[in-house]
Short mmCIF file of the C-alpha atoms (twelve columns), coordinates in Angstrom:
data_MODEL
# 
_entry.id   MODEL 
# 
loop_
_atom_site.group_PDB 
_atom_site.id 
_atom_site.type_symbol 
_atom_site.label_atom_id 
_atom_site.label_alt_id 
_atom_site.label_comp_id 
_atom_site.label_asym_id 
_atom_site.label_seq_id 
_atom_site.Cartn_x 
_atom_site.Cartn_y 
_atom_site.Cartn_z 
_atom_site.pdbx_PDB_model_num 
ATOM 1   C CA . UNK A 1   4.526   -8.437  -2.898  1 
ATOM 2   C CA . UNK A 2   7.519   -7.167  -4.780  1 
ATOM 3   C CA . UNK A 3   8.049   -3.764  -6.285  1 
ATOM 4   C CA . UNK A 4   7.167   -4.730  -9.823  1 
ATOM 5   C CA . UNK A 5   9.026   -2.210  -12.088 1 
ATOM 6   C CA . UNK A 6   11.092  -4.177  -14.707 1 
ATOM 7   C CA . UNK A 7   13.785  -1.628  -14.108 1 
ATOM 8   C CA . UNK A 8   15.188  -0.390  -10.731 1 
ATOM 9   C CA . UNK A 9   12.993  2.194   -9.318  1 
ATOM 10  C CA . UNK A 10  14.535  5.568   -8.598  1 
ATOM 11  C CA . UNK A 11  15.343  6.665   -5.257  1 
ATOM 12  C CA . UNK A 12  12.005  8.111   -3.482  1 
ATOM 13  C CA . UNK A 13  11.934  9.930   -0.246  1 
ATOM 14  C CA . UNK A 14  9.904   12.455  1.854   1 
ATOM 15  C CA . UNK A 15  10.186  14.809  4.463   1 
ATOM 16  C CA . UNK A 16  7.520   16.095  6.804   1 
ATOM 17  C CA . UNK A 17  5.176   18.362  4.716   1 
ATOM 18  C CA . UNK A 18  1.815   19.854  5.346   1 
ATOM 19  C CA . UNK A 19  -0.409  20.826  2.595   1 
ATOM 20  C CA . UNK A 20  -3.933  21.845  3.780   1 
ATOM 21  C CA . UNK A 21  -7.014  20.724  2.079   1 
ATOM 22  C CA . UNK A 22  -6.210  19.686  -1.544  1 
ATOM 23  C CA . UNK A 23  -7.946  18.049  -4.529  1 
ATOM 24  C CA . UNK A 24  -5.119  16.640  -6.477  1 
ATOM 25  C CA . UNK A 25  -5.560  13.973  -9.031  1 
ATOM 26  C CA . UNK A 26  -2.695  11.666  -9.552  1 
ATOM 27  C CA . UNK A 27  -2.471  8.961   -12.638 1 
ATOM 28  C CA . UNK A 28  -1.746  5.480   -12.327 1 
ATOM 29  C CA . UNK A 29  0.955   4.061   -14.262 1 
ATOM 30  C CA . UNK A 30  0.928   0.396   -15.528 1 
ATOM 31  C CA . UNK A 31  3.887   -2.013  -14.604 1 
ATOM 32  C CA . UNK A 32  4.111   -5.803  -15.102 1 
ATOM 33  C CA . UNK A 33  3.633   -7.894  -11.966 1 
ATOM 34  C CA . UNK A 34  6.757   -9.323  -10.920 1 
ATOM 35  C CA . UNK A 35  7.850   -10.494 -14.516 1 
ATOM 36  C CA . UNK A 36  4.316   -11.971 -15.217 1 
ATOM 37  C CA . UNK A 37  3.939   -10.296 -18.569 1 
ATOM 38  C CA . UNK A 38  0.213   -11.269 -18.744 1 
ATOM 39  C CA . UNK A 39  -0.588  -9.269  -15.669 1 
ATOM 40  C CA . UNK A 40  0.030   -5.634  -14.910 1 
ATOM 41  C CA . UNK A 41  -0.700  -3.470  -11.961 1 
ATOM 42  C CA . UNK A 42  -1.802  0.105   -11.553 1 
ATOM 43  C CA . UNK A 43  0.670   2.049   -9.345  1 
ATOM 44  C CA . UNK A 44  -0.403  5.322   -7.775  1 
ATOM 45  C CA . UNK A 45  2.097   5.574   -4.939  1 
ATOM 46  C CA . UNK A 46  4.965   6.663   -4.992  1 
ATOM 47  C CA . UNK A 47  4.637   9.808   -7.148  1 
ATOM 48  C CA . UNK A 48  7.447   12.017  -7.815  1 
ATOM 49  C CA . UNK A 49  5.501   14.944  -6.147  1 
ATOM 50  C CA . UNK A 50  3.827   12.672  -3.561  1 
ATOM 51  C CA . UNK A 51  5.928   9.793   -2.348  1 
ATOM 52  C CA . UNK A 52  3.745   9.188   0.648   1 
ATOM 53  C CA . UNK A 53  0.454   9.574   2.169   1 
ATOM 54  C CA . UNK A 54  1.039   9.431   5.795   1 
ATOM 55  C CA . UNK A 55  3.293   6.509   6.133   1 
ATOM 56  C CA . UNK A 56  1.800   4.850   3.145   1 
ATOM 57  C CA . UNK A 57  4.565   4.721   0.566   1 
ATOM 58  C CA . UNK A 58  3.373   2.305   -2.104  1 
ATOM 59  C CA . UNK A 59  -0.038  1.427   -3.473  1 
ATOM 60  C CA . UNK A 60  -0.599  -1.112  -6.433  1 
ATOM 61  C CA . UNK A 61  -4.293  -2.304  -7.563  1 
ATOM 62  C CA . UNK A 62  -4.330  -5.228  -9.750  1 
ATOM 63  C CA . UNK A 63  -7.165  -6.975  -11.790 1 
ATOM 64  C CA . UNK A 64  -9.974  -7.504  -11.999 1 
ATOM 65  C CA . UNK A 65  -8.461  -9.995  -14.430 1 
ATOM 66  C CA . UNK A 66  -8.604  -13.765 -15.063 1 
ATOM 67  C CA . UNK A 67  -4.980  -14.770 -14.417 1 
ATOM 68  C CA . UNK A 68  -2.785  -16.978 -12.385 1 
ATOM 69  C CA . UNK A 69  -0.778  -14.626 -9.962  1 
ATOM 70  C CA . UNK A 70  2.536   -16.181 -9.063  1 
ATOM 71  C CA . UNK A 71  5.036   -14.148 -7.092  1 
ATOM 72  C CA . UNK A 72  8.085   -16.021 -5.772  1 
ATOM 73  C CA . UNK A 73  9.903   -15.585 -2.771  1 
ATOM 74  C CA . UNK A 74  11.263  -11.905 -2.476  1 
ATOM 75  C CA . UNK A 75  12.615  -9.926  0.298   1 
ATOM 76  C CA . UNK A 76  11.592  -6.777  2.150   1 
ATOM 77  C CA . UNK A 77  13.148  -4.375  4.837   1 
ATOM 78  C CA . UNK A 78  12.011  -1.297  6.609   1 
ATOM 79  C CA . UNK A 79  8.157   -1.516  5.789   1 
ATOM 80  C CA . UNK A 80  4.941   -3.418  6.331   1 
ATOM 81  C CA . UNK A 81  2.871   -4.981  3.373   1 
ATOM 82  C CA . UNK A 82  -0.933  -4.834  3.544   1 
ATOM 83  C CA . UNK A 83  -2.824  -7.124  1.308   1 
ATOM 84  C CA . UNK A 84  -6.557  -6.570  0.735   1 
ATOM 85  C CA . UNK A 85  -8.238  -8.766  -1.899  1 
ATOM 86  C CA . UNK A 86  -11.485 -7.800  -3.470  1 
ATOM 87  C CA . UNK A 87  -12.086 -10.805 -5.638  1 
ATOM 88  C CA . UNK A 88  -10.108 -14.065 -5.560  1 
ATOM 89  C CA . UNK A 89  -7.968  -15.808 -2.894  1 
ATOM 90  C CA . UNK A 90  -4.228  -15.299 -2.333  1 
ATOM 91  C CA . UNK A 91  -1.927  -17.784 -0.536  1 
ATOM 92  C CA . UNK A 92  0.633   -16.305 1.528   1 
ATOM 93  C CA . UNK A 93  3.713   -18.026 2.776   1 
ATOM 94  C CA . UNK A 94  6.675   -16.014 4.692   1 
ATOM 95  C CA . UNK A 95  10.120  -16.499 6.459   1 
ATOM 96  C CA . UNK A 96  8.629   -16.297 9.933   1 
ATOM 97  C CA . UNK A 97  6.362   -19.415 9.306   1 
ATOM 98  C CA . UNK A 98  2.930   -18.068 8.187   1 
ATOM 99  C CA . UNK A 99  1.132   -20.183 5.738   1 
ATOM 100 C CA . UNK A 100 -2.343  -18.602 5.227   1 
ATOM 101 C CA . UNK A 101 -4.986  -18.027 2.613   1 
ATOM 102 C CA . UNK A 102 -6.360  -14.416 2.457   1 
ATOM 103 C CA . UNK A 103 -9.929  -13.732 1.237   1 
ATOM 104 C CA . UNK A 104 -12.142 -10.753 0.314   1 
ATOM 105 C CA . UNK A 105 -12.903 -8.851  3.634   1 
ATOM 106 C CA . UNK A 106 -9.704  -10.262 5.382   1 
ATOM 107 C CA . UNK A 107 -6.399  -8.282  5.961   1 
ATOM 108 C CA . UNK A 108 -2.812  -9.691  5.692   1 
ATOM 109 C CA . UNK A 109 -0.308  -7.328  7.525   1 
ATOM 110 C CA . UNK A 110 3.351   -8.358  7.393   1 
ATOM 111 C CA . UNK A 111 6.012   -6.454  9.165   1 
ATOM 112 C CA . UNK A 112 9.365   -6.802  7.510   1 
ATOM 113 C CA . UNK A 113 11.398  -4.958  10.256  1 
ATOM 114 C CA . UNK A 114 15.195  -5.521  9.286   1 
ATOM 115 C CA . UNK A 115 14.337  -8.290  7.011   1 
ATOM 116 C CA . UNK A 116 11.614  -10.944 5.705   1 
ATOM 117 C CA . UNK A 117 10.827  -12.926 2.572   1 
ATOM 118 C CA . UNK A 118 7.376   -13.899 1.330   1 
ATOM 119 C CA . UNK A 119 5.583   -15.269 -1.601  1 
ATOM 120 C CA . UNK A 120 2.073   -14.856 -2.939  1 
ATOM 121 C CA . UNK A 121 -0.105  -17.038 -5.281  1 
ATOM 122 C CA . UNK A 122 -3.593  -16.711 -6.453  1 
ATOM 123 C CA . UNK A 123 -5.583  -19.948 -5.671  1 
ATOM 124 C CA . UNK A 124 -9.206  -21.222 -5.805  1 
ATOM 125 C CA . UNK A 125 -11.711 -22.372 -8.407  1 
ATOM 126 C CA . UNK A 126 -12.080 -19.274 -10.222 1 
ATOM 127 C CA . UNK A 127 -8.819  -17.406 -11.734 1 
ATOM 128 C CA . UNK A 128 -10.489 -13.893 -11.066 1 
ATOM 129 C CA . UNK A 129 -8.156  -11.857 -9.056  1 
ATOM 130 C CA . UNK A 130 -8.703  -8.138  -8.009  1 
ATOM 131 C CA . UNK A 131 -6.803  -6.768  -4.937  1 
ATOM 132 C CA . UNK A 132 -4.599  -3.943  -3.684  1 
ATOM 133 C CA . UNK A 133 -1.275  -4.104  -2.201  1 
ATOM 134 C CA . UNK A 134 0.036   -1.367  -0.016  1 
ATOM 135 C CA . UNK A 135 3.225   -0.724  1.847   1 
ATOM 136 C CA . UNK A 136 3.725   1.255   5.194   1 
ATOM 137 C CA . UNK A 137 7.121   2.891   5.928   1 
ATOM 138 C CA . UNK A 138 8.030   1.820   9.465   1 
ATOM 139 C CA . UNK A 139 9.714   4.377   11.785  1 
ATOM 140 C CA . UNK A 140 13.096  4.134   13.489  1 
ATOM 141 C CA . UNK A 141 13.131  1.278   15.878  1 
ATOM 142 C CA . UNK A 142 10.382  -0.783  14.181  1 
ATOM 143 C CA . UNK A 143 12.374  -0.676  10.863  1 
ATOM 144 C CA . UNK A 144 15.310  -2.443  12.575  1 
ATOM 145 C CA . UNK A 145 13.164  -4.656  14.636  1 
ATOM 146 C CA . UNK A 146 12.012  -8.244  14.173  1 
ATOM 147 C CA . UNK A 147 9.714   -9.545  11.374  1 
ATOM 148 C CA . UNK A 148 6.129   -10.510 12.044  1 
ATOM 149 C CA . UNK A 149 2.801   -11.378 10.535  1 
ATOM 150 C CA . UNK A 150 -0.815  -10.598 11.387  1 
ATOM 151 C CA . UNK A 151 -4.056  -11.685 9.674   1 
ATOM 152 C CA . UNK A 152 -7.371  -10.091 10.709  1 
ATOM 153 C CA . UNK A 153 -10.415 -11.955 9.563   1 
ATOM 154 C CA . UNK A 154 -13.000 -10.046 11.358  1 
ATOM 155 C CA . UNK A 155 -12.615 -6.487  10.776  1 
ATOM 156 C CA . UNK A 156 -14.701 -3.750  12.305  1 
ATOM 157 C CA . UNK A 157 -17.045 -1.519  10.280  1 
ATOM 158 C CA . UNK A 158 -18.355 2.005   10.495  1 
ATOM 159 C CA . UNK A 159 -21.792 2.804   9.183   1 
ATOM 160 C CA . UNK A 160 -23.949 5.577   8.166   1 
ATOM 161 C CA . UNK A 161 -26.887 5.533   5.815   1 
ATOM 162 C CA . UNK A 162 -25.691 4.400   2.498   1 
ATOM 163 C CA . UNK A 163 -22.003 3.979   3.467   1 
ATOM 164 C CA . UNK A 164 -20.303 1.034   5.290   1 
ATOM 165 C CA . UNK A 165 -16.727 1.514   6.007   1 
ATOM 166 C CA . UNK A 166 -14.517 -1.640  6.564   1 
ATOM 167 C CA . UNK A 167 -11.616 -0.304  8.947   1 
ATOM 168 C CA . UNK A 168 -8.593  -2.125  7.744   1 
ATOM 169 C CA . UNK A 169 -6.119  -0.098  9.738   1 
ATOM 170 C CA . UNK A 170 -6.334  2.605   12.417  1 
ATOM 171 C CA . UNK A 171 -9.756  4.093   13.063  1 
ATOM 172 C CA . UNK A 172 -12.988 5.813   11.552  1 
ATOM 173 C CA . UNK A 173 -14.879 7.499   14.204  1 
ATOM 174 C CA . UNK A 174 -14.890 5.254   17.162  1 
ATOM 175 C CA . UNK A 175 -14.366 2.150   15.135  1 
ATOM 176 C CA . UNK A 176 -10.857 0.828   15.308  1 
ATOM 177 C CA . UNK A 177 -9.084  -2.066  13.609  1 
ATOM 178 C CA . UNK A 178 -6.966  -4.490  15.735  1 
ATOM 179 C CA . UNK A 179 -4.351  -4.386  13.062  1 
ATOM 180 C CA . UNK A 180 -0.939  -3.446  14.745  1 
ATOM 181 C CA . UNK A 181 0.758   -0.456  12.968  1 
ATOM 182 C CA . UNK A 182 3.705   1.778   14.150  1 
ATOM 183 C CA . UNK A 183 2.483   5.232   13.035  1 
ATOM 184 C CA . UNK A 184 -0.884  7.017   13.301  1 
ATOM 185 C CA . UNK A 185 -2.700  5.694   10.272  1 
ATOM 186 C CA . UNK A 186 -6.072  4.918   8.628   1 
ATOM 187 C CA . UNK A 187 -7.064  2.528   5.974   1 
ATOM 188 C CA . UNK A 188 -10.632 1.726   5.123   1 
ATOM 189 C CA . UNK A 189 -12.689 0.129   2.119   1 
ATOM 190 C CA . UNK A 190 -15.737 2.286   1.779   1 
ATOM 191 C CA . UNK A 191 -18.820 0.724   0.053   1 
ATOM 192 C CA . UNK A 192 -21.445 3.370   -1.142  1 
ATOM 193 C CA . UNK A 193 -24.824 2.314   -1.934  1 
ATOM 194 C CA . UNK A 194 -26.559 3.423   -5.264  1 
ATOM 195 C CA . UNK A 195 -27.717 6.918   -4.658  1 
ATOM 196 C CA . UNK A 196 -25.847 7.452   -1.432  1 
ATOM 197 C CA . UNK A 197 -24.619 10.797  0.000   1 
ATOM 198 C CA . UNK A 198 -22.799 10.342  3.308   1 
ATOM 199 C CA . UNK A 199 -19.968 12.093  5.255   1 
ATOM 200 C CA . UNK A 200 -17.207 10.163  6.523   1 
ATOM 201 C CA . UNK A 201 -15.341 11.373  9.714   1 
ATOM 202 C CA . UNK A 202 -11.592 12.226  9.398   1 
ATOM 203 C CA . UNK A 203 -8.625  13.164  11.658  1 
ATOM 204 C CA . UNK A 204 -7.753  16.584  10.597  1 
ATOM 205 C CA . UNK A 205 -4.014  16.034  11.617  1 
ATOM 206 C CA . UNK A 206 -3.959  13.343  8.912   1 
ATOM 207 C CA . UNK A 207 -3.413  14.010  5.116   1 
ATOM 208 C CA . UNK A 208 -5.742  11.501  3.158   1 
ATOM 209 C CA . UNK A 209 -6.102  10.218  -0.359  1 
ATOM 210 C CA . UNK A 210 -8.769  7.991   -1.967  1 
ATOM 211 C CA . UNK A 211 -8.745  5.549   -4.895  1 
ATOM 212 C CA . UNK A 212 -12.078 4.367   -6.545  1 
ATOM 213 C CA . UNK A 213 -12.169 0.592   -6.870  1 
ATOM 214 C CA . UNK A 214 -15.404 0.212   -8.482  1 
ATOM 215 C CA . UNK A 215 -18.324 2.531   -9.792  1 
ATOM 216 C CA . UNK A 216 -18.058 6.140   -9.823  1 
ATOM 217 C CA . UNK A 217 -18.369 8.728   -7.060  1 
ATOM 218 C CA . UNK A 218 -18.139 12.421  -6.119  1 
ATOM 219 C CA . UNK A 219 -15.329 12.812  -3.387  1 
ATOM 220 C CA . UNK A 220 -15.556 16.318  -1.791  1 
ATOM 221 C CA . UNK A 221 -17.472 17.290  -4.857  1 
ATOM 222 C CA . UNK A 222 -14.868 15.977  -7.251  1 
ATOM 223 C CA . UNK A 223 -15.820 13.303  -9.968  1 
ATOM 224 C CA . UNK A 224 -13.751 10.141  -9.524  1 
ATOM 225 C CA . UNK A 225 -13.517 6.999   -11.309 1 
ATOM 226 C CA . UNK A 226 -11.147 3.952   -11.124 1 
ATOM 227 C CA . UNK A 227 -7.620  4.604   -11.991 1 
ATOM 228 C CA . UNK A 228 -6.373  7.827   -10.414 1 
ATOM 229 C CA . UNK A 229 -5.511  8.558   -6.744  1 
ATOM 230 C CA . UNK A 230 -7.075  11.730  -5.471  1 
ATOM 231 C CA . UNK A 231 -4.980  13.319  -2.917  1 
ATOM 232 C CA . UNK A 232 -6.923  15.385  -0.292  1 
ATOM 233 C CA . UNK A 233 -4.325  16.901  1.647   1 
ATOM 234 C CA . UNK A 234 -4.618  17.362  5.514   1 
ATOM 235 C CA . UNK A 235 -6.818  19.672  7.740   1 
ATOM 236 C CA . UNK A 236 -10.292 17.983  6.897   1 
ATOM 237 C CA . UNK A 237 -12.561 16.685  9.532   1 
ATOM 238 C CA . UNK A 238 -14.858 15.110  7.316   1 
ATOM 239 C CA . UNK A 239 -15.169 13.893  3.693   1 
ATOM 240 C CA . UNK A 240 -18.469 13.916  1.773   1 
ATOM 241 C CA . UNK A 241 -18.941 11.246  -0.704  1 
ATOM 242 C CA . UNK A 242 -21.899 10.593  -3.199  1 
ATOM 243 C CA . UNK A 243 -22.574 7.951   -5.711  1 
ATOM 244 C CA . UNK A 244 -25.352 7.547   -8.263  1 
ATOM 245 C CA . UNK A 245 -24.452 3.812   -9.443  1 
ATOM 246 C CA . UNK A 246 -22.871 2.948   -6.102  1 
ATOM 247 C CA . UNK A 247 -18.932 2.568   -5.340  1 
ATOM 248 C CA . UNK A 248 -16.242 0.812   -3.803  1 
ATOM 249 C CA . UNK A 249 -13.614 3.407   -2.646  1 
ATOM 250 C CA . UNK A 250 -10.288 2.846   -0.800  1 
ATOM 251 C CA . UNK A 251 -9.370  5.460   1.713   1 
ATOM 252 C CA . UNK A 252 -5.795  5.860   3.078   1 
ATOM 253 C CA . UNK A 253 -4.240  8.460   5.400   1 
ATOM 254 C CA . UNK A 254 -1.873  9.270   8.379   1 
ATOM 255 C CA . UNK A 255 0.017   11.742  10.071  1 
ATOM 256 C CA . UNK A 256 2.695   13.128  7.490   1 
ATOM 257 C CA . UNK A 257 5.618   10.921  7.737   1 
ATOM 258 C CA . UNK A 258 8.430   12.848  9.418   1 
ATOM 259 C CA . UNK A 259 11.624  10.915  8.317   1 
ATOM 260 C CA . UNK A 260 13.472  11.135  5.000   1 
ATOM 261 C CA . UNK A 261 13.313  7.819   3.221   1 
ATOM 262 C CA . UNK A 262 15.354  5.988   0.531   1 
ATOM 263 C CA . UNK A 263 13.196  3.478   -1.300  1 
ATOM 264 C CA . UNK A 264 14.595  1.124   -3.946  1 
ATOM 265 C CA . UNK A 265 13.100  -2.181  -5.409  1 
ATOM 266 C CA . UNK A 266 11.603  -3.804  -2.076  1 
ATOM 267 C CA . UNK A 267 13.745  -2.022  0.367   1 
ATOM 268 C CA . UNK A 268 12.977  1.030   2.403   1 
ATOM 269 C CA . UNK A 269 15.849  2.417   4.422   1 
ATOM 270 C CA . UNK A 270 17.328  6.032   5.494   1 
ATOM 271 C CA . UNK A 271 20.295  6.127   3.310   1 
ATOM 272 C CA . UNK A 272 22.072  4.501   0.190   1 
ATOM 273 C CA . UNK A 273 24.099  2.278   2.393   1 
ATOM 274 C CA . UNK A 274 21.073  0.468   4.069   1 
ATOM 275 C CA . UNK A 275 19.461  -0.283  0.587   1 
ATOM 276 C CA . UNK A 276 22.611  -1.448  -0.827  1 
ATOM 277 C CA . UNK A 277 23.368  -3.628  2.074   1 
ATOM 278 C CA . UNK A 278 19.979  -5.365  1.865   1 
ATOM 279 C CA . UNK A 279 20.315  -5.881  -1.745  1 
ATOM 280 C CA . UNK A 280 23.845  -7.491  -1.026  1 
ATOM 281 C CA . UNK A 281 22.307  -9.667  1.764   1 
ATOM 282 C CA . UNK A 282 19.549  -10.930 -0.385  1 
ATOM 283 C CA . UNK A 283 22.120  -11.872 -3.269  1 
ATOM 284 C CA . UNK A 284 24.270  -13.519 -0.707  1 
ATOM 285 C CA . UNK A 285 24.508  -17.336 -0.290  1 
ATOM 286 C CA . UNK A 286 23.992  -16.681 3.544   1 
ATOM 287 C CA . UNK A 287 20.599  -14.737 2.716   1 
ATOM 288 C CA . UNK A 288 18.801  -16.747 4.879   1 
ATOM 289 C CA . UNK A 289 20.656  -15.361 7.914   1 
ATOM 290 C CA . UNK A 290 18.874  -12.088 7.606   1 
ATOM 291 C CA . UNK A 291 15.622  -12.902 5.500   1 
ATOM 292 C CA . UNK A 292 14.981  -16.537 6.547   1 
ATOM 293 C CA . UNK A 293 13.479  -18.931 3.994   1 
ATOM 294 C CA . UNK A 294 9.935   -19.434 2.608   1 
ATOM 295 C CA . UNK A 295 8.812   -23.057 2.866   1 
ATOM 296 C CA . UNK A 296 7.638   -24.783 -0.146  1 
ATOM 297 C CA . UNK A 297 9.479   -23.045 -2.863  1 
ATOM 298 C CA . UNK A 298 13.050  -24.686 -2.610  1 
ATOM 299 C CA . UNK A 299 15.636  -22.406 -4.329  1 
ATOM 300 C CA . UNK A 300 12.986  -20.506 -6.238  1 
ATOM 301 C CA . UNK A 301 13.210  -16.835 -5.485  1 
ATOM 302 C CA . UNK A 302 13.229  -13.257 -7.380  1 
ATOM 303 C CA . UNK A 303 16.695  -11.980 -7.839  1 
ATOM 304 C CA . UNK A 304 17.253  -8.396  -6.912  1 
ATOM 305 C CA . UNK A 305 18.098  -6.033  -10.189 1 
ATOM 306 C CA . UNK A 306 21.334  -4.174  -10.341 1 
ATOM 307 C CA . UNK A 307 21.548  -1.101  -8.267  1 
ATOM 308 C CA . UNK A 308 21.630  2.059   -10.489 1 
ATOM 309 C CA . UNK A 309 24.942  3.603   -11.076 1 
ATOM 310 C CA . UNK A 310 24.323  6.537   -8.838  1 
ATOM 311 C CA . UNK A 311 24.182  7.049   -5.219  1 
ATOM 312 C CA . UNK A 312 20.593  6.947   -3.762  1 
ATOM 313 C CA . UNK A 313 19.888  10.231  -1.877  1 
ATOM 314 C CA . UNK A 314 16.770  11.533  0.001   1 
ATOM 315 C CA . UNK A 315 14.649  13.510  -2.152  1 
ATOM 316 C CA . UNK A 316 12.125  16.052  -0.752  1 
ATOM 317 C CA . UNK A 317 8.396   16.019  -1.563  1 
ATOM 318 C CA . UNK A 318 7.661   18.776  -3.984  1 
ATOM 319 C CA . UNK A 319 4.847   21.262  -2.958  1 
ATOM 320 C CA . UNK A 320 1.462   20.255  -4.326  1 
ATOM 321 C CA . UNK A 321 0.013   23.463  -6.274  1 
ATOM 322 C CA . UNK A 322 -3.491  24.529  -4.805  1 
ATOM 323 C CA . UNK A 323 -6.386  24.050  -6.692  1 
ATOM 324 C CA . UNK A 324 -8.276  26.878  -8.259  1 
ATOM 325 C CA . UNK A 325 -10.652 27.095  -5.441  1 
ATOM 326 C CA . UNK A 326 -8.176  26.814  -2.900  1 
ATOM 327 C CA . UNK A 327 -9.699  23.283  -1.813  1 
# 
């Protein structure tokens, strides 16, 4: 899915930062979905103070809403897209030849490498759509490699009384997803039963964050509701979760990403020159040489915005201030 700001996004970059355990609430901002004025997304990554969680560099939630989603072909470089529908069905087509429908409980994982293009349209009898779209920054090597696509329709689950964790990416405890990623990561959809209290195992070398998708929950004792992202820092070997009404909670995490990044529109690179070249290639009549073509759309595509009149440079993550109790 495209970076959906109506203006070019500023450069957003990270260095390797360890924070220790934290409880930092980061508010979402609303932006329109790829020019679809009737549909907004709530974006919680990137943030100025927190551009990434592990290698996760982008997180949008859209819906629940009755609307027709139609995102035309657009490019990506240097990242993986992760599409996770909660309600509704999404038709994905890309320039490596994929043509699939992803449904709730199924995962789409597209690796852009040096360049790919794709489209996403909501389909089905009901116009109801609720989903999350995430990006994962690729490390050197994979970022310059070939594009690919993987759909996982039967994901493993980790269970505890009152808690079912569907493991999208990486591992929870000894339960591991078959999704192929290129840095140590975890992504899981946590379903808490009404009245549940449970502890989820975490990798203490990972930093983590959670986003409540439905209901309300206490996360590490912090009241959480849909909307904000709660950054947990690193150094935790488990996470306590409680919910009186029941809840759906998205967990993301990974080893702090070691490389500086420049991220603009739909491109992730290491410097201004890489991003500027990707934009030029997408706007070139020979764009198919790098990005390929998406079947079924003819000449339809989303054009790239103009680059800002500044040089995009790496910007380090700012330290997250400690909470009052040092958590």
